[in-house]
N, C-alpha and C positions, 0 to 999 in steps of 0.2 A: 927581637923578632927577626927571623930569617927572611930577608926580603926576596931572596932568589927563589925559594921554593917552600911552600907550606903545604903539608899534606894534612888535610882536616879529616881526621878519622873519629867519628863519634862511636863510642864503644858498643860492641855486640852485647854487653852486659844487659842493656835494656831489652834486647830480644830474648835472651835466656831467662831473664827474670820473669817474663810473661808466661813461662812454662810451655812454650811451643813444643809440639811433638818432635821427636828426634828426626823424623823424616823431613820435616820442614827445615830444621836447623842444618840438615845435611844437603840442602839444595845447592845449586850453583852459588859461587862466591859472591862477594859484594858487587853491587852495580857501580862501576867506576865512571866518574863524571869529570870532564876536563873544565876547569874554571880559570879564566884569565881576566885580570883587572889591573889597572895601573896602581902600583904601590909606591912609586917614586915619581918625581917630577911634579908638574903643576896640578895634576889630578890625584896625587898620591894620598892626600887626606881623605878624599872621597872613597878611594879604593880600600882604605883601612876600614871604613864603615861597611863597605860592601862585604868584606871578608867576615866581619862580625855578624852581619845579617844571615849570610848563607851558612855559616857555622852553627848559628842558633837553630836554624831550620833543620839542618842535618841532624843535630842532636835530638830535637823533638821527634822527628820522623823515625829515627832509629830506636828511640826509647819506646815508641808506640808499636814496634814490630817491624819497622822498615817498610819496604815496598815489595809486595808479593813474597813476603817472608825473607827478603834479602836486605841487608843493610846497605846504606849509601856510603860510598867512599869518594869524597870530593877532593880532587887534587887542585889546589889553588896556587897560582903563580903570578908573579909580576909580569904584565904584558910589555912593559918598558916603552916600546915604540912600534909602529906598524910592521916593520920588517921582523923584529923579534917576536911579535905577537903571531905572525904567520908561521915562523919556524917552530915556535912552541906548540901551536895548534896542530901542525902536521905531526910533530913528535908524539904528542899526546894520543893522537889517533893511531899512529903506526906502532909505537913502542909501548906506550902505557896501556893501550887497548881500551881507551875510554869509549863509552857507548854513544855519547854525544857531547857537545860543547856548550858552555854557558858563559855569560859575563860580559865584560867590557864597559867602558865609559867613554873612551876616546873614539870619536867617530872614524878617524883615519885608520886606527887599529882594528876597529870593528869591521871595516870594509875588507881588510886583508884576511881576517878570520872567516868572513862570509865566503870569500873565494876558496879558501881551504875546505870549508864545509861542502861547498858545491862540487868541488873536484872529487871529494871522497864520498859524496852522497850520504853525508851524515848531518843530523839535525844540529843547528846552532840556535839556541835561545839567546838572542841578543838583548841584553838587559838594560844597559844604561846609556847607550849612545843615541843622540837625538837628531842627527842630521836628516833632513828630508830625503836626500838622494839615496840613503840606505834603503828606505822603503818606497823609493821612487824609481828613477831610471836604473839604479844599480841593484834593485831587489833581485832575490832568487828564491826558488821554491823551498830551499832547505833552511831558510832563516825566518824566524819570527821575532818581532820587536815588542818589548814590554814597555819601555819608557815612552812618554809623550814626545812626539816630534816637534821640531822648532815651530811649525805653524800653529800648533796648539798652544805652545808657550806664548807666542806673540799674541794670539787671540785672547788668552786668559788675562795677560797684563794689559794689552792694548785696549780692550773693552773698558777696563777699570780706569785707565788713563783718559780715554775719550769721555767717560762720564764725568770726570773732574775737569773737563775743558782744557786738557793739556795736549791735544792733538790738532783739532780743527783750527786752521789759521795760524798755527805755531811753527816756529823755526827750530829745527831739531838738529843737534850735533851728535854724531855717533862715534863710538870707539868699537872696533871689531877685532876679535882674535884671528890671527892670520893662519888659519888651517881650515880643514873641511867644514867643521861644525860652525865656526864663526862666519864663514862665507855664506853658508846656508841660512844662518840666523839673520844676518844683515839683509839678505835678499827678501826674506819673509817680512822682516820689520819694515823695510822701505816700502814694500807693497801695501802693508797695512796703513802706514802713515799717509801715503799718497792717496789711497782709496778713501781715507777719512779726512781729507782736506788739509793735511799738514805738508811741510816741506823739509826734506833732509838737506841741510846746508853744508854738511861736511861729514865724511866718514873716514876715519883714520885707522889703518891696519896696524896692529901691534903684535910683535912676536910673542909666542907662547911663554918664553922665558923672560919677558919684560918685568922688571921690578921697579924701575924708576919711571914714573909717569909725568914728571915735571915738564918735558917738552910738549906733551899733549895738553897739559893743564894751561900752559901759556897760549896754545892755539885756541882753546875753549874761551879763555878770557878775551882774546882778540875778537872772536866770532860773536860773542854776546848772544848766545842762543836763548830761546824760551825754555828749552828742555835739553838736558844731556841724557842720551840713551846709550846704554852699554850692551854690546853683543860680545861680551868676554866670557871666558871659561875658567873654571877652577879658582885657584888662588889669585889669578889676575884680578878678579872682582874685588877680593879682599884688599889687595894692595892699592887698587885704584880708589876705592871709596875712603880708605884711611887717608891717603894723600890728598884727595879732593877736600875732605873735611879740614885737614891741616892748612890747605891753601886758602880756605875761606871764600871760595867763589859763591855768588848769590843765586846761581841758577839751579832749579830743582833737578834732581837726578832720579832716573828710573832705569829699568833694564828688562831685557827679555830672557834672561837666564841668571838664576842665582840659586845654588844649592844651600840648604840650611847650614851645613858645616861651614861654608864660606861666609855666610851671614854672621854666624856665631863668632867666627874668627875676626870679623871686622869690629865687632863689639858695639855695645850700646853707646850712642852718641856720635858714631861715625856713619851709620847707615841711615838712609832716609828713602823716600820714594815708594813706588809700587813695583812688585816683582812677581813672577809666576813660580809655582811649584807643583809637583805631581802628588805630593802627600806631605802631611806634617804631623808631628807627635801630639798636637792638641786636638786632633780630629775626634769628635765626640760620637764614636760608634763603639759598640761593645768589643768588636774585634780589634780595633786600633788601641783602645784603652787597655785591653789585656796584653797585647803585644808590647806596648810601651812600658807597662808595669814590669813585665818579665825581662825586657831588655835592660831597664834601669837596675833591676835586681842583679842581673848578671854582670853588667859592665859599669855600673855606677854613674851613668849619664843617659840622657834620652837618645833614642835612635834618630839618626839623620835619614833623609829620604832615600839614600843609597842603601842603607841598612834595611829599610822597609822593603825596597823593591827587590833586593836579592832574596830576602826572606820569603816574600810571596811568590817569587819566581820558582824557587825550588818546590814550594807547595803546589804550584801549577804543574810542574813536571811530575811530581808524585801522583797527582790526580790523573794526569794523562797516562802514565805508565800503568796505574791500577786499572784504568778504563780499557786500555788496549791489551792488557795482560802481558806486557813485556816492554822491550826497549827498541823494537823495530822502527826505524826511521819513517818508512812509508806509512805505517799504521799511526804513528804519532802525528805526522803531517795531516792525515785524513781526519784524525780526531780534532785537531786544532781548527782545521778548515770547516768542520761541522758547526762552528760557532758555539761550542760548548761554553757554558758560563763558569767563571771563576770568582771565588770570594777574595776580594782585594783589600778587605778590612775597611771598606768605604761604605757609603750609604747604598750604592748601586754596584751590582756585579759587573765584571768586564768580560769581553769576548774578543777573539781575533777575527778580523775581517778576512774572508777567504781569498780576496783578490790582491791584497798587498801585505797580508800577514801582520798588520798593525793591531796591537791590543787597544781596544776602544774603552775609554774610562774617563772619569771626572778629573778635573784639574782645579787649582785654587790660586787666587791672587793673595799676596800678603804685603803688609807694610810694617811700620814700626810703632810700638806703643809710645805714648807720651812718657817723657823721661821721669823716672822714679816709680813707675808702675811694675817694673820687672821684679819677680820673686827671686830669680837667680840669674846666672850669666847666660842661660839658654831661653829665658822667658821674655825677651824684649820684642819678639815678633808678634804682630797681630794678623791673624789669618782671616780671610774673607770667605764668603759662602762658595760652595762648589759651582763650577761652570762645566757644562750647561746647567740651567735651572732644572729642578726636579720634573717640571712639566715639558721639558724639551728632550728630543732624542739625543743620545750621546754622540751621534755622528756629526752634529751641527758644528762642532769646533774643530773637526778634522778635515783635511783636504779631501774633496769629493773625487770620485773616480775620473771625472772629466778633467780634473786638474792634476792628475797623477800619471806619470809616465811608466809606472810599473807594469811589466808583462812577465808573468811567472811561467 
């Protein structure tokens, strides 16, 4: 796989096979979309799933006739780091003539792409980065955010931990990834713990390229906490929980960020505790079951949450382009700000808030099945009920306007 540049072109054969009139086939060329996601580094495994998801959505949309009679042409590249992501985003807009930008997982890279989008007055559908500041003090009117922010992740996992008596009156030792996302996550986690009667007795920053966690494990052993909480990202979580298991420490572990790909990589027997997620492949809705079955058939494994979110994000963009009859950024912004609803393959539809451009949706806590119950290497996770509860507004787990510094 060429990591430097992947041009995902789902064939026009699907359009021609539908027998569209010649005048439709002769319309303007393909709708070009710039897609950036990390394909190397500590988030690379997640980016690979992201490409799988958006490619699958592209192929489905094009096979059904495209958007407004035009096929989608998604140019997907490795964002690498914040500086490279910015350079590539600008080149995609200037030279490749993409209509808008999509993607990203790394919060620091997402921030630089947001700046490019604002300078060029082009839409950026920011899909996978979760830092609160992106939809807070650093927000801009050209960017919309699909994934749940760190406050929602903290609330989803924190409420489950509180119900199990692991917060109130407990001493908590934290490990935090030393970049924008980790700092935001640690801030939200500490606020939750403090508000619910717990105490953070230590918080160690770890570089994103850390692979040896033994110095931190020694500090945890010395601190003797009631709970170890991780604010780590990507394969940091995988490496930490594997080494924690090998070290044999008796303190329970939980975390406020864990993607299912990293959980799978940790493996049954190494992972424990309670974690949050935005979606999972066992979700029992008709849409999720159909998507998971199609993904398994295509790729031979279940979809990870970044595959799902890229898939639904392109479907969101297709709905918006069809509704606005084109790719004009101002019309797309107005459509999203109208709080139009989108099928996210969940029990409840989602919508973008007009004042911070955050997609409002359900989230889920998960833990680990008892040993021996897994059907395969992807089946050892046990997912909880959606939060908020069906009788609660979706807004309740998101930061309210009074606590958000976003000014569009």
